[in-house]
C-alpha positions in Angstrom: 80.4 74.5 179.7 78.6 77.5 178.3 76.4 77.0 175.2 77.1 79.2 172.2 74.6 81.9 171.6 73.9 82.3 167.9 73.8 86.0 167.2 72.7 87.9 164.1 73.3 91.0 162.2 70.7 93.6 161.1 70.0 93.5 157.4 71.2 96.5 155.3 67.5 97.2 154.5 66.5 97.4 158.2 69.5 99.5 159.1 68.7 101.9 156.3 65.1 102.0 157.4 66.1 102.8 160.9 68.3 105.7 159.8 65.5 107.1 157.7 62.8 106.9 160.3 64.9 108.4 163.1 66.4 111.3 161.2 63.0 112.2 159.6 60.9 112.0 162.7 60.0 115.3 164.3 56.4 114.8 165.3 55.2 115.8 168.8 52.3 113.4 168.5 51.4 111.9 171.9 48.4 109.5 172.0 48.4 109.7 175.8 48.1 106.7 178.1 46.5 104.3 175.7 46.5 100.8 177.2 46.5 101.7 180.9 42.8 100.7 181.2 42.6 97.7 179.0 40.6 95.6 181.5 38.2 95.8 184.3 39.8 93.0 186.1 38.7 89.4 185.3 40.4 86.8 183.2 37.2 86.5 181.2 37.0 90.2 180.2 36.5 90.3 176.4 38.9 93.3 176.1 41.8 91.2 177.3 44.0 89.2 174.9 45.0 86.6 177.5 43.1 84.7 180.2 44.7 84.7 183.7 43.8 82.5 186.8 42.3 84.0 189.9 45.1 84.3 192.5 43.2 86.0 195.4 45.3 86.1 198.6 48.6 85.3 196.9 51.6 87.6 197.2 54.3 87.5 194.5 57.7 89.1 194.4 59.3 90.3 191.2 62.9 91.6 191.0 64.6 93.8 188.3 67.3 96.3 187.9 65.0 99.3 187.3 64.7 102.3 189.5 63.1 105.7 189.1 60.9 106.3 186.0 61.6 102.8 184.6 60.4 101.2 187.8 57.3 103.5 188.0 56.4 102.6 184.4 56.7 98.8 185.1 54.7 99.2 188.2 51.7 100.2 186.1 51.9 96.8 184.3 52.0 95.0 187.7 48.9 97.0 188.9 47.0 95.7 185.9 48.1 92.1 186.7 46.9 92.6 190.3 43.6 93.9 189.1 43.0 90.9 186.8 44.1 88.2 189.2 43.6 89.4 192.7 47.2 88.8 193.6 49.5 91.3 195.2 52.9 91.9 193.6 55.9 93.4 195.4 58.7 94.9 193.3 62.3 94.5 194.5 65.2 96.5 192.8 68.3 94.3 192.4 70.9 97.0 191.9 73.4 96.9 189.1 74.8 93.5 190.3 71.7 91.5 189.4 73.3 88.1 189.3 75.0 88.6 192.7 71.8 89.9 194.3 69.6 87.0 192.9 72.3 84.4 193.5 72.4 85.4 197.2 68.6 85.3 197.5 68.4 81.9 195.7 71.1 80.3 197.8 69.4 81.7 200.9 66.2 80.0 200.0 64.3 83.2 199.4 64.2 83.8 195.6 61.7 86.1 194.1 58.9 84.4 192.1 59.9 86.2 188.9 63.1 88.1 188.0 64.3 90.1 185.0 67.8 89.2 183.9 69.6 91.9 181.9 72.2 89.5 180.6 71.6 86.4 178.5 74.9 85.1 179.9 73.3 85.1 183.4 70.3 83.2 182.1 72.7 80.5 180.8 74.5 80.4 184.2 71.3 80.2 186.2 69.9 77.5 183.9 73.0 75.4 184.3 72.7 75.7 188.1 69.1 74.5 187.9 67.8 77.8 189.3 65.3 78.5 186.6 61.8 77.0 186.0 60.8 76.2 182.4 57.9 78.2 180.9 54.5 76.6 181.4 52.1 76.0 178.6 50.2 79.3 178.8 53.4 81.4 178.9 54.8 79.4 176.0 51.7 80.0 174.0 52.1 83.8 174.4 55.7 83.5 173.4 54.9 81.5 170.3 52.1 83.8 169.3 53.8 87.2 169.8 57.6 86.8 169.3 59.9 86.0 166.4 62.2 83.0 166.6 65.3 85.1 167.3 63.9 86.5 170.6 62.6 83.0 171.6 66.1 81.6 171.1 67.6 84.2 173.4 65.4 83.0 176.3 66.2 79.3 175.8 69.1 77.1 177.0 70.0 73.6 175.9 66.6 73.0 174.3 64.4 74.3 177.1 62.5 77.6 177.1 63.1 79.5 180.3 62.4 83.1 179.6 60.5 85.8 177.6 62.3 88.9 176.3 59.4 91.3 177.0 61.6 94.4 177.1 64.0 95.1 174.2 66.5 97.9 173.6 68.0 99.5 170.6 71.4 100.5 171.9 72.6 102.3 168.8 71.1 105.7 169.2 72.4 109.2 169.9 69.9 111.7 171.4 70.5 115.3 170.9 69.4 118.7 172.1 68.0 120.5 169.1 68.6 124.0 170.6 72.3 123.2 171.0 72.5 122.1 167.4 70.8 125.2 166.2 73.0 127.5 168.3 76.1 125.9 166.8 74.7 126.2 163.2 74.5 122.4 162.7 71.7 121.6 160.3 72.6 117.9 159.6 73.1 115.0 162.0 76.4 113.2 161.7 76.3 109.9 159.8 80.0 108.8 160.2 82.3 108.7 163.2 84.5 111.4 161.6 81.5 113.7 161.2 80.4 112.9 164.8 83.7 114.0 166.3 83.8 117.1 164.1 80.2 118.0 165.2 81.3 117.5 168.8 84.1 120.0 168.3 81.8 122.5 166.6 79.3 122.2 169.5 82.1 122.6 172.0 83.5 125.7 170.2 80.0 127.2 170.3 79.8 126.8 174.1 77.9 123.6 174.6 79.4 120.6 176.4 79.3 118.3 173.4 78.8 114.8 174.7 77.4 113.6 178.0 78.8 110.3 179.1 77.4 108.3 182.1 80.8 106.7 182.9 80.0 106.1 186.6 77.9 103.2 185.2 80.3 100.9 183.5 77.6 99.3 181.3 77.2 102.5 179.3 80.9 102.3 178.3 80.5 98.7 177.1 77.7 99.9 174.8 80.1 102.6 173.4 82.7 99.9 172.7 80.3 97.5 171.1 78.9 100.0 168.6 82.3 101.1 167.5 83.6 97.5 167.4 80.6 96.1 165.4 80.8 98.9 162.8 84.6 98.8 162.5 85.5 95.1 162.9 82.3 93.7 161.4 79.8 91.1 162.6 82.0 88.0 162.3 84.7 89.4 164.5 81.9 90.7 166.9 80.6 87.2 167.3 84.1 85.8 167.9 84.9 88.3 170.5 81.5 87.9 172.2 82.2 84.1 172.7 85.9 84.8 173.5 87.0 82.9 170.4 89.5 85.6 169.8 91.4 87.5 172.5 90.9 91.0 173.7 94.5 91.6 172.6 93.4 91.1 169.0 94.3 94.1 166.7 90.6 94.7 166.1 90.1 95.6 169.7 93.1 98.0 169.5 91.5 99.6 166.5 88.2 100.1 168.4 89.8 101.5 171.5 91.9 103.9 169.3 88.7 105.1 167.7 87.0 105.7 171.1 90.1 107.6 172.3 89.5 110.1 169.5 86.5 111.2 171.6 87.3 110.1 175.1 90.8 111.5 174.9 89.5 115.1 174.4 88.4 116.6 177.7 86.8 119.6 176.0 84.3 117.3 174.1 83.0 115.6 177.3 80.6 117.2 179.7 82.7 117.7 182.8 85.7 116.2 181.1 86.8 112.7 181.7 86.6 113.1 185.5 83.1 114.5 185.2 82.1 111.6 182.9 83.4 109.1 185.4 81.3 110.7 188.2 78.1 110.8 186.1 75.6 108.0 186.4 73.3 107.2 183.4 70.2 109.1 184.6 72.3 112.3 185.2 73.9 111.9 181.7 70.4 112.3 180.2 69.2 115.0 182.6 72.3 117.2 181.9 71.7 117.0 178.1 68.1 118.3 178.3 68.1 120.6 181.3 70.2 123.2 183.2 71.7 126.5 182.2 74.4 124.9 179.9 73.0 121.6 178.8 75.1 119.1 176.9 74.3 118.6 173.2 74.3 114.8 172.8 74.0 111.7 174.9 74.5 108.2 173.6 72.3 105.3 174.8 69.3 103.2 173.9 65.6 104.0 173.4 65.1 103.9 177.2 66.6 107.3 177.4 63.1 108.5 176.5 61.9 107.5 180.0 64.4 109.8 181.7 63.7 112.6 179.3 59.9 112.4 180.0 60.3 112.0 183.8 63.2 114.2 184.6 63.3 117.1 182.2 60.8 119.4 180.5 62.1 118.6 177.0 59.6 117.2 174.5 60.6 114.3 172.4 60.4 115.0 168.7 60.9 118.8 169.2 63.4 119.6 171.9 64.9 116.1 172.0 65.6 114.2 168.8 67.6 111.1 167.9 69.9 109.7 165.2 71.6 106.3 164.6 75.0 105.7 166.0 77.4 106.9 163.4 79.2 104.5 161.1 82.8 103.8 161.9 83.2 101.3 159.1 81.1 100.7 156.0 77.8 100.4 157.9 76.3 102.0 161.0 76.0 99.5 163.8 72.7 98.2 165.3 73.2 96.6 168.8 70.1 95.2 170.6 69.7 94.4 174.3 66.9 93.3 176.5 65.5 92.1 179.7 64.3 88.5 180.0 61.6 87.5 182.5 62.2 84.2 184.2 60.5 82.2 187.0 62.7 81.3 190.0 59.8 79.5 191.8 57.3 76.9 190.9 53.6 77.7 191.2 50.7 79.2 189.3 51.5 82.7 190.4 54.9 82.9 188.7 53.7 81.3 185.5 50.6 83.6 185.4 52.8 86.6 185.7 55.1 85.4 182.9 52.0 84.7 180.8 50.8 88.2 181.3 54.2 89.8 180.6 54.4 87.9 177.3 50.9 89.2 176.2 50.2 92.2 174.0 48.1 93.6 176.9 51.2 94.1 179.1 53.3 95.4 176.2 50.7 98.0 175.3 50.4 99.3 178.9 54.1 99.5 179.2 54.6 101.2 175.8 52.1 103.9 176.6 54.3 105.1 179.4 57.3 105.9 177.2 60.9 104.8 177.4 60.0 101.2 176.6 60.5 99.0 173.5 58.8 95.7 172.9 60.0 93.0 170.6 56.4 91.7 170.3 55.4 91.5 166.7 51.7 91.4 167.6 51.2 94.4 169.8 49.4 97.6 168.6 52.1 100.0 167.6 49.9 103.0 168.2 50.2 102.3 171.9 53.7 104.0 171.9 53.8 107.3 173.7 55.5 109.2 170.8 56.4 108.9 167.2 60.1 108.6 167.8 59.8 105.5 169.9 57.1 104.1 167.6 59.5 104.4 164.6 62.4 102.7 166.6 60.0 99.9 167.5 58.8 99.4 163.9 62.4 99.2 162.7 63.2 96.6 165.4 60.1 94.4 164.4 61.0 94.8 160.7 64.4 93.3 161.4 62.8 90.0 162.4 65.5 87.6 163.5 68.3 89.7 162.1 70.2 91.5 164.9 73.3 91.5 167.0 72.8 91.2 170.8 74.7 93.2 173.3 78.2 91.7 173.6 78.7 92.2 177.4 75.3 90.7 178.1 76.4 87.5 176.4 79.5 87.2 178.7 79.7 85.6 182.1 78.5 88.2 184.7 81.9 88.4 186.3 83.3 89.9 183.1 80.4 91.7 181.4 77.8 92.4 184.0 79.2 93.3 187.4 79.9 96.8 188.8 83.5 97.5 189.7 85.1 94.5 188.0 85.8 93.0 184.5 84.9 94.9 181.4 82.9 97.6 183.2 85.9 98.5 185.4 88.5 98.1 182.6 86.6 100.5 180.3 86.2 103.0 183.2 90.0 102.9 183.6 90.4 103.4 179.9 88.1 106.4 180.0 90.3 107.8 182.8 93.4 107.2 180.7 92.6 106.7 177.0 96.3 106.6 176.0 96.8 103.3 177.6 95.4 101.1 174.9 97.8 98.2 175.2 97.4 98.1 179.0 93.6 98.2 178.6 93.7 95.3 176.2 95.8 93.2 178.6 93.5 93.8 181.5 90.4 93.0 179.4 91.9 89.8 178.2 93.0 88.7 181.7 89.6 89.4 183.1 87.8 87.7 180.2 90.0 84.6 180.3 89.3 84.1 184.0 85.5 84.7 183.7 84.9 82.5 180.7 87.0 79.7 182.2 84.9 79.8 185.4 81.6 80.8 183.7 
């Protein structure tokens, strides 16, 4: 039986602060690669915030979903760990079906030492199966020192602490091409869903593909749904649907899908139309917003969009690329958080040392300096962030404390909310293909959810 994850809603103060910091931020400040040389290598280095054991001759394996710029940025964190401990760390990409990849490795007797789970539902499933190793004392000390209770709770199951959420995400952001807005005569960013759709039409009429959607990756579509649903239905309904305490045939789901259809149902507002969106993976959705002869004007996704902007385009964050909060569908704009939790799948000093380092401010500051990364650590030096936009997003996240709503699909069993080609990912792709079929989409979502929660 799955334990209930207690979720939270962002306070009105924090949501307002987020809106103000994002819409007012236009600095091109870049402090460079602060944090990439924090230590000369030994656990006793006075510049290090955490002591690590010597692990000369040991080889560790760490698995995560990241590829491209996100993987390259994380590799710099691993190189610092190697330098300090003498261990060698190999990175293995899991692909989008993280739970399936890891489950196969574990059952085959060859799990990685450490893995990053992008769904809290998977952490619960793995813990129930006895596949996870509890945090050791040193890793627990870093967690207690650097993270608020809400993030600690997300990495626990039935009273035991298994993971550290070292990478967070604010999934309620819309990134926009400032040149496209200027060409269309738009001087204000939309604050409501009605204004958002109207702005998209204005941009389209001015010759820009209005909204770039990475529909080939079903997880992006779940993020669209969750933001609309949280703002429109409210936090109580959000929690109920997240735990499958209400059905996906509920009228509140119909309302959210109807709202999404106002955008997804208009081919002229989507870059490449619906068929183009369904053929576009997430990285391409960012690239085609900030490069090419006719770039799109807007792309919705989390703070991690910055990594792709920095690595794959010539756009400069804060000038060419800016960001605003996801528009309010109901009374308040939504704020949905996500994250990746680091867990140990093997016993041993190496796995625990890596978790200890990942939970430290040293690791967070190295990672933050690369861009496209957000840390929930309340103790890290905020000046380490690569740009002012990301820094302001991070400050708003920390200011929220324990008050936030976690990604709904990430709370679900992986068979429903976290697997390519099935469940919610596939059902919302089918809905993007045919946004008129709201009732049929609800029935498919409920059938898939009922099966997954029963088995999960």
